[in-house]
N, C-alpha and C positions, 0 to 999 in steps of 0.2 A: 221756048220750045216744049212741048209737052211730054211729061213720062207716061209710058203704058205698062201696065203689068197683067199677066196673062194668070187669070183665074181657072183654077184648076182644083180637081177634088183632095180632101185632104189626105187620102190612103192611095192617091197615083202612084204606081211605080214608073220610075223613070227608065229608059232603054239602056242606059250605060249600067244599071243596075243588074238588070237581064243578062246582059252580055257578060259580066263580072261572074254571075252564077254560072253561066254556061261553060265558061272558062275553065273554072274552080271545077265541074264536074267532070270534064273531058282530058284535065290534066293527070297525067300518070304518076305522079308522086306525091307523098304526104305533105312536102314542103311548101307545094303550090296551094295547099287549102288554106283558108283564112280561119277557120273553126275545125278543132278536134275535140272530141271527149276527156273529161277528167279521169284520171287512173282513178280506179276502187281504193287503192291504197292510202293516198293523200285523202281522198274523204273521210276514210276511216281515223286518221290520225288528227284530222281537225276534230272531228267528232268527240274522240276520246281526250283532247286538251281541253276542250270546252267543259265536257262532263266533268273532268277532274277541278276545273278554275270553279265551277258553281258549288261544287261539294265542299271544298276548301273554303271558300267563302262563307257557306253556311255555317259548317264547323268552327270556323273562326269567330263568328258572331255568336255562334252558341256558346263558347269558351267565354267570350268578354261578357255576355250576359249572365251568365250561370256562374262561372269561378270568379270573376274579378269584380262582381257587382258591389260586394262590399268597400273594395278599395276606391272606385270611381264615386262612390257615393260619399266616402270619406271626404274625397278630393272636392265633390261637389260643395258639400257641408264647409270645407275649409275656406273655399273661395267666398264665402257668405260671412265669415266669421274675422274679427279682428281683436288681437290679443295685445294690451296695454299692460307694461309691467308695473306692478306696485311697489314703490319702494319700502324696503323694510326699515323700521325705526332701528336707528343704531342704538346699542347699550349705554345705558346710563354709567356715568363715573360718580362715586360717592366716599366720603371721606370716612374714616375711622369709626365716626360716630353715625353714619349714616346721612351726613348733609350732603346735599348734591353738589357737583363739582361742575358737571357736564349733563345735559338732557337735550331733547329735544321738543321744537315748537311746531305745530301742525302749518304746513303752508299749501299753496296751490300753485301748479305750473301748466303750462300750453306746451304741449309737444305735437309734433308732427307724426301722423300714419301715414308712410309713403303711398301705399297702395289706394288711399282714398284721395287724394291731392287732384285737382282737376289736370288733365293732360295738357291744355293749353296754357302757355305761360302768360297770354293776355287775361285770362281767368284767374290765374293765380295772381297777378298784378291786381286786380279788381279785388280780390279777397283781402290783399296785403293792405289795400286802401281802406278798405271798410274796417277792419281790424285796428287800424291806427286809429281811425277816428273813434272807436269805441271806448279806447283806453288812452288816447290822447298821446300816442307813442310816434316815433319816427316811421314813416313808411317804410322808406329804403332799408332799415335794419330788418322789418318784417318780411319784405320782399327777398331779401337775402337768406334769412332762415329758411323761408318755403323753398326756394330754389336749391339750396343744401338739402332740404327735406326730400328731394326729389330722388335723390341718389343714396340718401343715408338716412336709414328709419330711426326714429326716436328723438330728432333734433329738438331741442329746448327753444321755445320761442321768448317765452318769460316765465321768470321764476319768483318766487315768494309774493303772490298775488294775494290781496286780503279776500276775507269772505265775502264782501261784498260785491269786490271785482269778478270774485268767481261765480255769484249767483247772476249777475248781468249776463256774464259769458253763456252761462249755461242756459238761460232764457232763449238765447239766439244760436244755441250750437248747431243746428241745423243748416244754418246760413253759412258755414263755415266748414265745408268739406274737407278731409284730410287733416283737420285739427281737434284735438281732443283736451280736455280739460281733467288734471289728475290731481289727487293729493299726494303732496310729499313732505318732508319735514327739513327742518333748519336748526342746526346746532345751536345751544344755547350755553353760557357759560357764566353763571350768576356771580362769581366772584373775580369777573375781570381780569386787569393786568397783574393783580397778586398771585393768582394760580398759573398764570399764563405759560410760564417755562415749566411748570412740572404735570398740567394737566396737557399743555399742547394745544394745537388747533387743527381743525380738518380743511382741506380743500376740496372741492367737486372736480370731478373728471369725466368727461364725455364718454358714457359707455355704448358699445354698439353689439347689438344681439346678432348670434350667427343662427337664428332659428327664423324661418319665414313667418311674417305675419308679426312679428313681437317688437314693440317699442319700448324702450325705457321711458319710466315715467319722469326721470330727470338725471341730471347727471350724478354719479356715485359718490359717495361721501369718502375720504381717504384720510387717515390720520397721517399728518404732516410731521410733527413735532411731540415730544412729552409722552405721556401714557397712551394719548392718543394714537400714535406711530406705533409705539411698543407692543400695545396689544391691540393693534388694529383688526386683524382675524377674529380675535374673541368678540371684540365690538361690533362686527358687522353681521346685520340679521340676514335672513334668507327671504329674498323678493317674492313676490306674489304675482296674481295677474287677475286683470279684468279682461272679461271677453264681449266685445260688442256683436251683435248679430244685424248685419246691415242686407239691402237690398241691391238691385244692380244699379241703381241712382246714389247707393251711399248712406241714404237714410239709416239711421239706427232703429231696428226694430225691436230690439232687446237688449238689455245689459244685466249681468250678475258675475259675481265674482266665482272663479273657477279654481284658484288657488290663493290660499290666504298665506301673508307672509307672517315669518317668525322673528320677533323681536331681537336683538342682539343681546349677549349676555351683559349682565351688570359687571363693572368691576368695581370692587372696595380696595381701597389704596390706604396704606398706613398714616396718610397726612393726616393733619388736625385743622380742618379748612380755618377755623377762627384762629389759631396760632398762627399759621400761615400769612392771614390777612394782617393780623396785628404786627409780625415782623416787617412785611413789607411797608405797612404804612410809615412804620418806626424808620426804616432805612431809608424811605422815600424823603421823608422829613427832614433826615439827617445830609442827604445830598442835594437837595433842593437847589441850593446855590453853588453846587461845585459841578466840575465839569466831568466826572468820574461817575461809576455806579457803585453797587455794593452788594453784598452776598452775605445770606443768612441761611445757615443748616443747623436744624435740628434732629439728634439722633437719639433715640433710645438705646444706651451703649450696652444693653443687657441682651438684645436681640438682632440690633441693626436694623429696626424699623426706622423710616426716616418720617419724622414728625413734620417737618416744613424743610424746603427748598426754594430758597427765594432767590432772584437774580433781580437787581434793580439797576436800568427801568426794565419795565415788562411791555408788552403790546396788548391791543384790545383783540382778543382771540374771537370776540363775536363779530366784528367787521369784517376779519379775515374770512371768517368761515361763509359769510353772508353775500360776500362780495366786496371786497375794498375797490374804491376806484384805484385806476394804475397810477395816477399822479401823487394821491395819499400814499400807497404802497412805496414807490421809490423815495418819498420823502423819509419814511421810515427807514428804509434800506440804507440811505445816505445820511442818517443822522449819527453824528460823530460820537453819541454815547452808545450806539449798537443796541436797541432795544431787543433785536433777535438773538443777539449772542448770549447764551447761557453760561454767565460767569462762574457758576457753581462746578459745573464738570467741565466746560471748555477752556476756562481762563487759565492760564499759567502764571504763578507769581511766585516771587522769592518770598519765602517762607519768615524771613526776618528772626527775631529772638525765638519764635515758636518752635524752633528747631532743637534750641538749648536741652530741654528734657530727655530728647532722643541722643544727643550727644555724652550727657551725662550718663545715661544708661549704657552708651557704650564705652565710656572712660571706666567705669564700676565693673563692667564684665570683663573688660579687658587688663583690669587692676593697674591702671594708669595713676591712680590717684585714689587714695582713702576720703570717704565722705566727710570724715572731720577736719581732712588737712586745710590748714588755713593759706590762703593765697595773698600776697600782697598787691593789694589796689588802691593803696594810699596816694597815688601821683594820679591817678585817671588814666594812665598809659604804658604802653611797653616800648622800650626802643630797642632796636635789632639792628645789628652792624650791617652796613651796607659793603658788600665784597667788591663793590666797583669803585666806592670813593668812603675812605674812613670818615673824611670831615662831614659827610652829609649822610647820617645814619636814618633808618626807616623808622617813622614813629607811627604807631596804631594807637588812636585814643579810644577811652571809655565815653558812653554819654553822659557819666557822672563819676564823681570819687564814691567807690563803695567801701573804701577802708579794708581791713583784713576780714575774709570772707571764707567760708566753707561751703562745700556743695548747696547744701539747703538754702544759705543765705545768698549765694551766688544766684540762684534759679529764682527765688523771690525778688531779689532787687535787679534780675536780669543784667549782672556783670559782666561787660563783653571781655575786662581782661583776664577773668577766670576762665572763660571759654576760648579765649586765644591761647591761654596755656595749656588747656587740656586737649585742644584741638590741635594747633600746631606745634606744642613745644615752646616752654621759657623757662631760662635758668635750669634748674636740676630736675625739672619735668620733661620728659620726652615727649609727650602728646602723641594723639593718634595718629596723625598725618593723614594725607587726603585719601591712599588706599583704603587704610582701615576705616575711615570715615564714610566712604563709598559702600564698602562691605558691609559695616553694620545698619546704614542707612535701607539698603536693598534687604538686609535681614528683618528690616523693620517695615516691610513692604511699601516701601518709597518705591520710585519709578516703576509702577506698575499700576494696572487697572484694579477700580475696586469691582467693576462688573455690576455698578448700579443699573438698574433698568429704565435708562434714559440714554438716547442715543447721543454721540457727539464724545465722549467723556475721552480726555488728555491722559497722558501718564506722567506729565512731569520730565525733570532731567536733572542728573546728578554728573556732574563735570569730573574729568581726571586728566592728568598731563597730556596722556596722548590725543585725548580729543583736541585740548588747544593747540597741541603743535599741530594737527591736521589742519585744524578751521581756522585758528588765528596767527598761524605761522609764528608763534612764539613760545616760549618756554614757561612752564609753569612754576611761579615763583612762591617764596614762602608768605607774601600777603595775599596771594590766591587760596591759600591753605587757611589763613587767619579770617578772610572775609568769609569762606565756606562755614567757618567754625560759629558764627555768629546769623547764618542765614542769608548773607549778603553775596553778590558776585554774580556767577552764572548759573547757581543753582535754582531749581524751579520745581514748584509742586503744584497741583490743584486744591480748591478748597475742599471737594468730597473727600480728597485724598487725604489730606491733612485731619479732617475732623475724623475719619475712620480709623487712622493709626492712633488718634489719641484715646480710643476705647481700650488701648491694652493698658493703660494707667488705672482703667476703671476695673477692668476683668482679670487682673493677675497675668497678663500679656495676651489673652486671646483677643482676637481681632475678629468681628463679624461683620460678613458682608452687608453694607447698605442695600434696602430693598424697598420700593414703593408699593407694590403690590401686595394685598393683605390676602383676599381670595377672589373669586371669579364664581360669581352666583346664575345658574338660570331663572330667569326672571318669571318664568311661567309655573314651575314649580317651586320655587325659592330654595332649592337643593344647591349646596356647594359642588362645583364641579372640580376646582382646585385651591389648596392652601397653600401658602407660602410660609414654609417652615425656615428657620433660622439657619443660616449656613455660616462655617467658620471659614474665614478667608485666610487666616493665619495665625501662628502663637510666635510671640517674641523668645528668641533663644537665652531667655535671662532668669534671673532668680526672683523669688518673689520678695526678697528682702530688699534687693537694689530697687526692684519697682516701687516700694514703700517708702524708700528715702526720696526717691523723685516725686513721689506723691506729697510728701510733705514739704519738699520745696515748692510745689506748685499752692500748696494750701497756704504757705507763707506770703506768696504772690498777693493775695486777698488780706491778709492779717494784718503784714507789716511791710509788705514790697511794693512793687509799681502801681499796683492798683488797690492800694489799702484805702486810700483818702477818697476814692470815688465810690468804694462799695462798702463804707461803714453803716452799721445799723440794719444789715440784712436780717430777716426774719428765717433765715434758714443758712445753713453751713456751705460753703463754695469754695472751689479750688480751680485754678487757671493761669494760664500762662498769655502775657501780653506780647505784641511784637510791632516792629515799625520798620518799614521799609522805603529809603528815599530811593525814589526810581528817576532823579535828575539831580542836576546840580541846584535846582528850584527846590527850596525847602517846603514849599507848599505841596510839591509832588512827593508826598510821603504816604503809603498807604498803612493804614491802621489797621491791626489784627488783636482779636481777643479769644480764646479757645477758653471753655471752662465747664463743668460739671458739677451739679448739686443733685441732692443734699451730699456733702461730701463723704459721709460715713456710709451712705448706700444710693449711690446716683441712679436717677430718674432720666435725667437728661443730660445730653451733650452738647453745647451750643457754641457755634463758630460764627463771629462776625467779622467781616471785613469790609473797610470802607476807604475806596480809593480816593488819594488825595485828601485823606482824613486827618493827618498830621500825626502824632503821636499815638500809641495804641490807648494809652491811659485817658487821652482827650477825647476822643471820638466813639471809639469800637467798645470801650468800657461801659459809660453810661448807658449806651444803646442795649448793651447786654444784660445790664442792669435792669432796666426797666420791662424786657421780654421776660427774663428770668421770675423776676416779682410776679409779673402777669400769670405765668405758669404755675407759680407757687400758689396762687390764690385760686386761681380757676381750673386746675386740671389735677392735681396731683391727688386728689381726692374722687376723681371722678372714673369711673370704671367704663372701658368702652363697649 
């Protein structure tokens, strides 16, 4: 069946349209109309609103172009600039003679500029693959760094690139959007392990800028131990910036430094680098076949300058600062000899017989005994009644039979019986007793910090009956007092504390605070920012006459006493005191101590040597001390800093 369409003119009016129009005209009400005129008020309102909108838009555009042009221009310029932070060189550390102890070596690093990275992960992955081939590195590590760099500006991909590697990358830099090569610095330590506990080391920490468009050139160096830690703020420099101008495709159009970095301040220390190294080598040789470590501390007793602060074993600060492998680091941490442990300030030891000059001074001050009174040590022991069993008396032995000795001879020969007598009392001599011994030792600056400018210092410990009852659940016995009288038992001191308090025997009772800082210097102007002046730590409340008596006893140690045989023929006068501390029932576990000063008449150096498991003090600590002091005599006493 076919369909037919009626063709009619385009503008032909249908009948129904005429009928509707007729109906609307004949209707008597407005509601029957399909159309009616707009009211004049509505038209005026629309015209007014339109005019106001157009006027407002025009004024806003005029304001933006006229008054905010500078801001938008700056923002547009900012969008074409990329800022990379220039790491400031850390300040040098030099010894008292200007010898470098810590410096910087130029290195190169690859860092991520987040805004320039490809937006596609696939593109970033391809970039990581290309870079891995260029440097023969692991692609996954690079890809991980790039993904991290998407959200964290300034991520370091590689550190410590060589100059050749840097040049290879620079030639192809345009092929790696979002990656820039920048110059950085790595800390260097010319004296290695010998100065490790004094100078310390730095570690790197990832820094993140809070400023838009700024990436850190590398992770920031932070002092972790030693002088690097104590004076970290002074050593840190002020970073600068390089500005890259880039186009829409992130191609570099121009590069120029906008802010130059400022090098950190130079720290000059009181340490003598050659003496430090000499002591370390001597002690390392002495302990090579032993399970323990050793300490060497040299002070200028006239002002508290630390000439050397040695703890053996040390560690390789260079490897730590440049990035030591985790496995190697853990080996050091777990090493039973504890290379990270600064024995000089952190170790707490029984002082052994080095306590005897202090107790002799206390006995003279309290008038327990006359310096010339003779004490019987012809049997090499004292016998004390046992209140619990009269048939089993307590016997306290001397290390040797000294005969009849006065105070000077007792110090020189280190006679235990004499110090049992003045410490705990025996026969007709009452003795100081534990409370008085503790009081005087505290007056002599024991059990307190020296405030040396090295972190981690301990304070030692002086026991008393109350402490023993609370911690050991036992009463204080006469044997405890006798042990304390010869520096054994529960009493502890630190090497730096012991060496520091020995200054009193040189300075008529005055003790200076030990310090390593000599001065802080601005490297640009070579002007001194800060000088370290000597500070008095304390003064012994004793007479000069009593101090001189004890000094004479210490001089006797070298001429006729416990160290005489090993110190014969010295080209200078010397005084000192030996000490030995048995740390277990095994006689091999005996720490050896020797504290000395020279020249005797006008001392220029005070030296403490402690050798763990070194046996008797005269067997190991004394020979090493002689070697060190002779070196100092021939190489330093006539040299002006």
